[in-house]
C-alpha positions as CSV (number, residue, x, y, z in Angstrom):
1,M,-57.5,60.2,-12.1
2,A,-58.0,60.8,-8.5
3,A,-54.3,60.3,-7.7
4,D,-53.0,62.6,-10.5
5,K,-55.5,65.2,-10.9
6,W,-58.0,65.4,-8.2
7,K,-58.0,65.8,-4.5
8,C,-60.9,64.7,-2.3
9,P,-62.9,67.5,-0.7
10,T,-62.9,67.6,3.0
11,E,-66.4,68.4,3.4
12,V,-69.3,66.0,2.2
13,P,-71.8,68.0,0.0
14,T,-75.5,67.9,1.0
15,S,-77.1,68.8,-2.3
16,L,-76.4,68.4,-6.0
17,T,-76.3,72.1,-6.8
18,I,-75.0,75.5,-5.8
19,N,-77.0,78.4,-6.7
20,G,-79.2,76.3,-8.9
21,T,-76.1,75.0,-10.9
22,Y,-74.3,71.7,-11.0
23,D,-71.0,73.0,-10.1
24,L,-70.1,71.1,-7.0
25,P,-66.5,69.7,-7.5
26,W,-67.7,66.1,-7.2
27,V,-70.5,66.7,-9.8
28,V,-68.1,68.2,-12.2
29,R,-65.7,65.0,-11.6
30,V,-68.6,62.5,-12.3
31,R,-69.5,64.3,-15.6
32,E,-65.8,64.0,-16.6
33,I,-65.9,60.3,-15.7
34,Q,-69.1,59.8,-17.5
35,G,-67.8,61.4,-20.7
36,N,-64.5,59.4,-20.7
37,I,-66.4,56.1,-19.9
38,M,-68.8,56.8,-22.9
39,L,-66.1,57.6,-25.2
40,A,-64.1,54.4,-24.2
41,S,-67.2,52.5,-24.6
42,L,-67.8,53.6,-27.9
43,T,-64.2,52.6,-28.8
44,Q,-64.9,49.1,-27.5
45,I,-68.0,48.8,-29.6
46,V,-65.9,49.7,-32.5
47,L,-63.1,47.2,-31.6
48,G,-65.9,44.3,-31.3
49,G,-68.0,45.5,-34.1
50,T,-65.2,45.5,-36.8
51,G,-63.8,42.2,-35.8
52,V,-60.4,43.6,-34.3
53,V,-60.9,41.7,-31.1
54,G,-61.0,38.6,-33.1
55,L,-57.7,39.5,-35.1
56,L,-55.8,40.4,-32.0
57,L,-56.5,37.3,-30.1
58,R,-53.7,35.5,-32.0
59,F,-51.2,37.6,-30.0
60,I,-52.9,37.3,-26.7
61,G,-52.3,34.2,-24.7
62,P,-52.1,33.0,-21.0
63,L,-48.9,34.9,-20.3
64,T,-50.7,38.1,-21.2
65,I,-54.0,37.3,-19.5
66,A,-52.4,36.1,-16.3
67,P,-50.4,39.4,-15.4
68,T,-53.2,41.4,-16.6
69,I,-56.0,40.1,-14.5
70,A,-53.9,39.3,-11.5
71,L,-52.6,42.7,-11.3
72,V,-56.2,43.9,-11.3
73,G,-56.7,42.3,-8.0
74,L,-53.2,42.9,-6.5
75,S,-53.4,46.6,-7.3
76,L,-56.6,46.8,-5.3
77,A,-55.0,45.6,-2.1
78,S,-54.5,49.2,-0.7
79,L,-58.2,50.0,-1.2
80,A,-59.1,46.9,0.5
81,G,-57.0,47.9,3.5
82,A,-58.4,51.3,3.5
83,L,-61.9,50.0,3.8
84,C,-61.0,47.6,6.7
85,K,-59.0,50.2,8.8
86,D,-61.9,51.5,10.6
87,Q,-62.7,48.3,12.3
88,W,-60.4,45.4,11.6
89,G,-62.4,43.1,14.1
90,I,-65.5,43.4,11.9
91,S,-63.4,43.1,8.7
92,T,-61.4,40.0,10.0
93,G,-64.5,38.4,11.3
94,T,-66.2,38.9,7.8
95,V,-63.1,37.3,5.9
96,L,-63.2,34.3,8.5
97,L,-67.0,33.7,7.7
98,V,-66.4,33.8,4.1
99,V,-63.6,31.3,4.3
100,C,-65.5,29.0,6.7
101,F,-68.5,28.9,4.4
102,A,-66.8,28.5,1.3
103,L,-63.9,26.1,2.3
104,F,-65.0,24.1,5.2
105,L,-68.9,24.1,5.1
106,G,-69.2,24.0,1.4
107,K,-69.8,20.4,1.1
108,Y,-72.6,20.3,3.6
109,Q,-76.1,20.4,1.8
110,L,-79.1,21.7,3.7
111,P,-82.4,20.0,3.1
112,V,-84.9,22.6,1.5
113,P,-88.7,22.0,0.7
114,V,-89.5,22.2,-2.9
115,Y,-92.5,21.6,-5.3
116,T,-92.2,20.3,-8.9
117,R,-95.0,19.0,-11.1
118,Q,-93.2,15.8,-11.4
119,K,-92.3,15.0,-7.5
120,R,-94.8,17.3,-6.1
121,C,-93.7,18.4,-2.4
122,H,-90.4,16.9,-1.7
123,I,-87.0,17.7,-0.2
124,N,-83.8,18.7,-2.0
125,R,-80.6,19.3,-0.5
126,Y,-78.6,22.6,-1.8
127,P,-75.0,23.6,-0.9
128,F,-76.0,27.1,0.4
129,F,-72.7,27.4,2.2
130,Q,-70.9,27.1,-1.2
131,L,-73.3,29.0,-3.3
132,I,-73.6,32.2,-1.2
133,P,-70.8,32.3,1.2
134,V,-70.3,36.0,0.6
135,L,-74.1,36.9,1.0
136,L,-74.4,34.9,4.1
137,S,-71.2,36.5,5.6
138,I,-72.5,39.9,5.0
139,V,-75.9,39.2,6.5
140,I,-74.5,37.8,9.7
141,M,-71.9,40.5,10.1
142,C,-74.5,43.3,9.3
143,I,-76.7,41.8,12.2
144,L,-73.6,41.8,14.5
145,C,-72.9,45.5,13.7
146,F,-76.6,46.3,14.2
147,V,-76.4,44.8,17.8
148,L,-73.3,46.5,18.5
149,T,-74.5,49.8,17.1
150,Q,-77.6,49.5,19.3
151,S,-75.4,48.8,22.5
152,D,-73.4,51.9,21.8
153,V,-70.2,49.8,21.5
154,F,-69.0,51.6,18.4
155,P,-68.3,55.3,18.8
156,T,-71.0,57.9,17.7
157,N,-68.5,60.5,16.9
158,S,-67.9,60.4,12.9
159,T,-64.3,61.4,13.5
160,D,-63.4,58.5,15.7
161,P,-62.2,55.1,14.3
162,G,-64.9,52.6,14.3
163,F,-67.8,55.0,13.4
164,Q,-68.0,53.5,10.0
165,A,-68.9,50.0,11.6
166,R,-72.2,51.5,12.8
167,T,-75.3,50.6,10.7
168,D,-76.8,53.9,11.2
169,S,-73.7,56.0,10.0
170,R,-75.5,56.7,6.6
171,L,-79.1,56.5,7.8
172,H,-79.8,59.8,6.3
173,V,-79.2,58.4,2.8
174,V,-82.5,56.1,3.3
175,K,-84.4,59.0,4.6
176,D,-83.4,61.2,1.6
177,A,-83.6,58.7,-1.0
178,P,-87.0,58.8,-3.1
179,W,-89.1,55.7,-3.2
180,F,-88.7,55.5,-7.1
181,Y,-86.0,56.8,-9.1
182,F,-85.6,56.5,-12.9
183,P,-82.0,57.4,-14.1
184,Y,-81.9,59.2,-17.4
185,P,-79.0,60.6,-19.6
186,G,-77.6,64.0,-18.7
187,H,-79.4,64.4,-15.3
188,L,-76.0,65.7,-13.7
189,G,-75.5,68.0,-16.9
190,R,-73.7,67.4,-20.0
191,P,-70.8,64.8,-19.6
192,T,-67.3,66.2,-20.5
193,I,-64.1,64.5,-21.7
194,S,-60.4,64.9,-21.3
195,A,-57.5,63.2,-23.1
196,A,-55.8,61.6,-20.2
197,G,-59.2,60.6,-18.5
198,Y,-60.0,58.8,-21.8
199,V,-56.6,57.1,-22.1
200,G,-57.2,55.8,-18.4
201,M,-60.6,54.5,-19.2
202,L,-59.4,52.9,-22.4
203,A,-56.7,51.2,-20.5
204,A,-59.4,49.7,-18.1
205,T,-61.4,48.8,-21.2
206,I,-58.7,46.9,-22.9
207,A,-58.0,44.9,-19.7
208,S,-61.7,44.3,-19.4
209,I,-61.8,43.0,-23.0
210,I,-59.0,40.5,-22.3
211,E,-60.7,39.2,-19.1
212,S,-64.1,39.0,-20.9
213,V,-62.6,36.7,-23.6
214,G,-61.3,34.6,-21.0
215,D,-64.5,34.5,-19.3
216,Y,-66.5,33.6,-22.4
217,F,-64.5,30.3,-23.0
218,A,-64.4,29.5,-19.3
219,A,-68.3,29.9,-19.2
220,A,-68.6,27.7,-22.2
221,R,-66.6,24.9,-20.6
222,A,-68.5,25.3,-17.4
223,S,-71.8,25.1,-19.4
224,A,-70.7,22.1,-21.5
225,A,-71.1,24.4,-24.4
226,P,-69.0,24.5,-27.6
227,P,-66.3,27.1,-27.5
228,P,-67.7,30.5,-28.9
229,P,-66.7,31.3,-32.3
230,S,-65.4,34.6,-33.3
231,H,-68.6,36.2,-34.1
232,A,-69.9,35.4,-30.7
233,V,-66.8,37.0,-29.0
234,N,-67.0,40.1,-31.1
235,R,-70.7,40.4,-30.3
236,G,-70.1,40.0,-26.6
237,I,-67.4,42.7,-26.5
238,V,-69.9,44.9,-28.4
239,M,-72.7,44.4,-26.0
240,E,-70.5,45.0,-23.1
241,G,-69.4,48.2,-24.6
242,L,-73.0,49.2,-25.2
243,G,-73.8,48.4,-21.6
244,S,-70.9,50.7,-20.6
245,L,-72.1,53.4,-22.7
246,I,-75.6,53.3,-21.2
247,A,-74.0,53.0,-17.5
248,G,-71.8,56.3,-18.3
249,S,-74.8,58.1,-19.8
250,V,-77.0,57.7,-16.8
251,G,-74.3,58.8,-14.2
252,A,-72.7,55.5,-13.3
253,V,-69.0,56.0,-12.6
254,H,-68.0,52.6,-13.8
255,G,-68.3,50.3,-16.8
256,I,-69.9,47.0,-17.1
257,T,-68.0,43.9,-17.9
258,S,-68.3,40.1,-17.4
259,Y,-67.3,38.9,-14.0
260,S,-64.8,36.0,-13.6
261,E,-66.2,34.6,-10.3
262,N,-69.7,34.1,-12.0
263,V,-68.1,31.5,-13.8
264,G,-67.5,29.6,-10.6
265,A,-71.2,30.1,-9.8
266,L,-72.0,28.2,-13.1
267,V,-69.9,25.3,-12.0
268,I,-71.4,25.0,-8.5
269,T,-75.0,25.6,-9.5
270,K,-75.2,23.9,-12.8
271,V,-77.4,26.5,-14.0
272,A,-76.8,28.1,-17.2
273,S,-80.0,28.7,-18.7
274,R,-80.6,32.0,-20.5
275,S,-84.0,32.5,-19.1
276,V,-82.6,32.5,-15.6
277,F,-80.2,35.3,-16.4
278,L,-82.8,37.3,-18.3
279,T,-85.0,37.1,-15.1
280,A,-82.1,38.2,-13.0
281,G,-81.6,41.2,-15.4
282,V,-85.2,42.2,-15.0
283,I,-85.0,41.8,-11.1
284,L,-81.8,44.0,-11.1
285,T,-83.5,46.6,-13.4
286,L,-86.5,46.8,-11.1
287,C,-84.5,47.1,-8.0
288,G,-82.4,49.9,-9.6
289,M,-85.6,51.8,-10.0
290,V,-86.5,51.6,-6.3
291,G,-84.4,54.3,-4.7
292,K,-84.9,53.0,-1.3
293,F,-83.5,49.5,-2.3
294,G,-80.2,51.1,-3.2
295,A,-80.1,53.3,0.0
296,V,-80.5,50.3,2.1
297,V,-77.8,48.4,0.5
298,S,-75.6,51.5,1.1
299,L,-76.1,51.0,4.8
300,I,-73.8,48.0,4.8
301,P,-70.9,49.1,7.3
302,T,-67.6,49.9,5.5
303,P,-65.5,47.3,7.5
304,V,-67.9,44.5,6.3
305,I,-67.4,45.6,2.7
306,G,-63.7,45.7,3.4
307,G,-63.5,42.2,4.4
308,V,-65.6,41.1,1.5
309,A,-63.1,43.2,-0.7
310,V,-60.2,41.2,0.9
311,V,-61.7,37.9,-0.3
312,T,-63.0,39.0,-3.8
313,F,-60.0,41.2,-5.0
314,G,-57.8,38.1,-4.0
315,M,-60.3,35.8,-6.1
316,V,-59.7,38.1,-9.1
317,A,-55.9,37.8,-8.8
318,A,-56.3,34.2,-8.4
319,V,-58.5,33.9,-11.4
320,G,-55.9,35.8,-13.4
321,L,-53.1,33.2,-12.3
322,S,-55.3,30.3,-13.0
323,T,-54.8,30.8,-16.7
324,L,-51.2,29.5,-16.1
325,Q,-52.6,26.2,-15.9
326,F,-52.1,26.1,-19.7
327,V,-48.5,27.3,-19.5
328,D,-45.3,25.1,-19.0
329,L,-44.2,26.6,-15.8
330,S,-40.9,24.5,-15.8
331,S,-39.8,26.9,-18.5
332,S,-37.4,29.5,-17.3
333,R,-38.5,31.5,-20.4
334,N,-42.1,31.6,-19.3
335,L,-41.0,32.4,-15.6
336,M,-39.1,35.3,-16.8
337,V,-41.9,36.6,-18.9
338,L,-44.4,36.3,-16.0
339,G,-42.1,37.7,-13.4
340,L,-41.0,40.8,-15.4
341,A,-44.7,41.6,-16.1
342,L,-45.9,41.3,-12.6
343,M,-42.8,43.1,-11.2
344,L,-43.0,45.9,-13.7
345,G,-46.7,46.0,-13.3
346,M,-46.5,46.6,-9.6
347,M,-43.2,48.6,-9.3
348,L,-43.6,51.3,-12.1
349,P,-47.1,52.3,-11.2
350,Q,-45.8,52.7,-7.6
351,W,-43.0,54.8,-8.8
352,V,-45.3,57.1,-10.8
353,T,-47.6,57.5,-7.6
354,N,-44.6,58.3,-5.4
355,N,-43.1,60.8,-8.0
356,P,-45.9,62.6,-9.6
357,R,-43.6,65.3,-11.0
358,A,-40.9,62.9,-12.3
359,I,-42.4,62.6,-15.8
360,D,-42.7,66.2,-17.4
361,T,-43.0,66.5,-21.1
362,G,-43.6,70.3,-21.2
363,H,-47.2,69.8,-22.0
364,A,-49.6,69.4,-19.1
365,E,-52.1,67.0,-21.0
366,S,-49.4,64.8,-22.2
367,T,-47.7,64.6,-18.9
368,H,-51.1,63.5,-17.5
369,I,-51.4,61.0,-20.2
370,L,-48.2,59.3,-19.6
371,N,-48.7,59.4,-15.8
372,V,-52.3,57.5,-16.2
373,L,-50.6,55.0,-18.7
374,L,-47.8,54.1,-16.5
375,G,-49.8,54.6,-13.5
376,S,-52.1,51.5,-14.5
377,P,-50.7,48.2,-13.2
378,M,-53.0,46.1,-15.4
379,L,-52.0,47.8,-18.5
380,V,-48.1,48.0,-17.7
381,G,-48.2,44.1,-16.9
382,G,-50.4,43.3,-19.9
383,V,-48.1,45.1,-22.4
384,V,-44.9,43.8,-21.0
385,G,-46.3,40.1,-20.8
386,C,-47.8,40.5,-24.4
387,I,-44.6,41.9,-26.0
388,L,-42.1,39.5,-24.4
389,D,-44.4,36.4,-25.0
390,N,-44.6,37.4,-28.6
391,I,-41.0,38.2,-29.3
392,A,-39.1,35.7,-27.1
393,P,-38.3,32.4,-28.7
394,G,-40.5,29.6,-27.6
395,T,-42.7,27.0,-29.0
396,I,-46.7,27.4,-29.0
397,E,-46.9,24.2,-26.5
398,E,-44.4,26.0,-24.2
399,R,-46.3,29.2,-24.2
400,G,-49.5,27.4,-23.6
401,M,-51.0,28.7,-26.8
402,L,-51.8,25.5,-28.2
403,K,-53.7,24.0,-25.2
404,W,-55.3,27.5,-24.6
405,R,-56.7,27.5,-28.3
406,E,-57.7,23.8,-28.2
407,E,-59.8,24.2,-25.0
408,G,-61.0,27.9,-25.8
409,V,-60.1,30.1,-28.6
410,I,-61.1,28.1,-31.7
411,C,-62.0,29.6,-35.0
412,K,-65.4,28.4,-36.1
413,E,-64.3,27.8,-39.7
414,D,-61.1,25.7,-38.5
415,T,-62.2,21.9,-38.8
416,S,-58.7,20.8,-37.9
417,I,-60.0,20.7,-34.3
418,S,-63.6,19.7,-33.4
419,S,-65.3,22.7,-31.9
420,G,-68.7,21.1,-31.7
421,D,-72.0,22.5,-32.8
422,T,-71.8,26.3,-32.5
423,S,-75.6,26.9,-33.4
424,T,-76.2,27.8,-29.7
425,Y,-74.6,31.1,-30.6
426,D,-76.8,32.2,-33.3
427,L,-79.1,35.2,-32.9
428,T,-82.1,33.3,-31.8
429,F,-84.6,36.3,-31.7
430,I,-83.2,37.9,-34.9
431,T,-82.2,35.4,-37.4
432,Q,-85.7,34.2,-38.0
433,Y,-86.8,37.7,-39.2
434,L,-83.9,38.3,-41.6
435,P,-84.8,38.2,-45.2
436,A,-84.0,34.6,-46.9
437,G,-80.7,34.6,-48.4
438,L,-79.0,37.4,-46.3
439,T,-75.9,35.8,-44.7
440,C,-74.0,38.9,-43.7
441,S,-70.7,36.9,-43.7
442,W,-68.8,40.0,-43.8
443,L,-70.2,41.4,-40.5
444,P,-68.0,40.4,-37.7
445,V,-71.0,39.9,-35.2
446,S,-72.9,37.9,-37.7
447,P,-73.3,34.0,-37.0
448,T,-72.4,33.5,-40.7
449,Y,-69.1,35.6,-40.4
450,T,-66.3,33.8,-42.2
451,G,-63.5,35.9,-40.8
452,G,-61.5,35.4,-37.3
453,F,-58.2,35.5,-35.8
454,C,-57.2,32.1,-37.3
455,C,-58.8,32.9,-40.6
456,R,-57.9,35.3,-43.1
457,R,-58.2,36.0,-46.9
458,G,-60.7,33.3,-47.1
459,R,-58.1,30.6,-46.3
460,R,-58.1,28.4,-43.2
461,H,-54.9,28.1,-41.2
462,R,-54.4,25.2,-38.9
463,L,-53.6,26.3,-35.2
464,H,-50.5,23.9,-35.3
């Protein structure tokens, strides 16, 4: 939307209103983003609530997921570079610290005193360098930036390169932020929608759904839990849509989705307790209500964020490519599908960006929609990969579909492959209050749901 429709203002606004009304350019844009996110989130809720996601999974395999997620990370390379350009030294130092902690010091475990009822006071060893390499790197580099700021090594003129590396470049944000802040729907005015904006947000939503499905099964494997049945997948997509709907309504300019790198945290920490994540959610909610907390976080120098972005964006691309482990990479058919999906996903959006007037349908809104669709790398790459993978001749073993389904996407009702006890995916806090005899087998988010992408018309179909 920013590339095709908006231009960034040259002056930073100091208040929300002009003459008592919410008509600043950035507020108007935020309201449009809000409305489009909310509309796309409602679509996501419908896709999950009606079971469409489970039905479409039969056409989505590793050759669709790999380019879709990989292009999310690769397309953000320019953003990472923009964050690093103010002070490459600080950004490079951040990258080196993350790499050093995660790759070279990760195996070292530091002694930590702990207390338990069984062992009382004792010493446990934890791999801190492997658990929180990014957080450690941010803390160290922020301390370094603070020292260099106090020593006036970085320029004090906001127009000079390197100013954004100062820890006091946004100090006014902390002063102006309230101690307590309770976001509520519509505090910036009534959200607006646009056809092109909705299509763009929907493209991101579809990519998010594909990534989330892969995250669900990866998290199940990391937690030694059985693969989630179709009703759990549908329910997860519904809840992500609901979260994005709430985020959009209170003024966030982004949706909510599962995060692939957190699956790695499950593997490292061996902690998959629901109570831990519920506690984390409560902490985040409370922190979000403390205005000063968010303001302090915003003091992290931009080059430090850029260094972290280099690593994390690369990890997103790598997570996408990791799904190729299920595919026969010695097959020229698979290599061509993957290569075309990646190349077109990078080339076509770049062409649209460089030639904004090349597409002209004669209708401004239609032209904008096409520019948004063709300008989305993840959408272009995912669609190309999905179409070619499903129409080009190839066995399910060659395409990686068989191994992918055996290790992940398994229909609950298909007993040809043992999927384990799926009672862990039941509605723990709801099922016990439902009336006796109420099965809701027709509801795609119900634990008794008998549908699914490999089950139709009441008959079970073997994955083979």
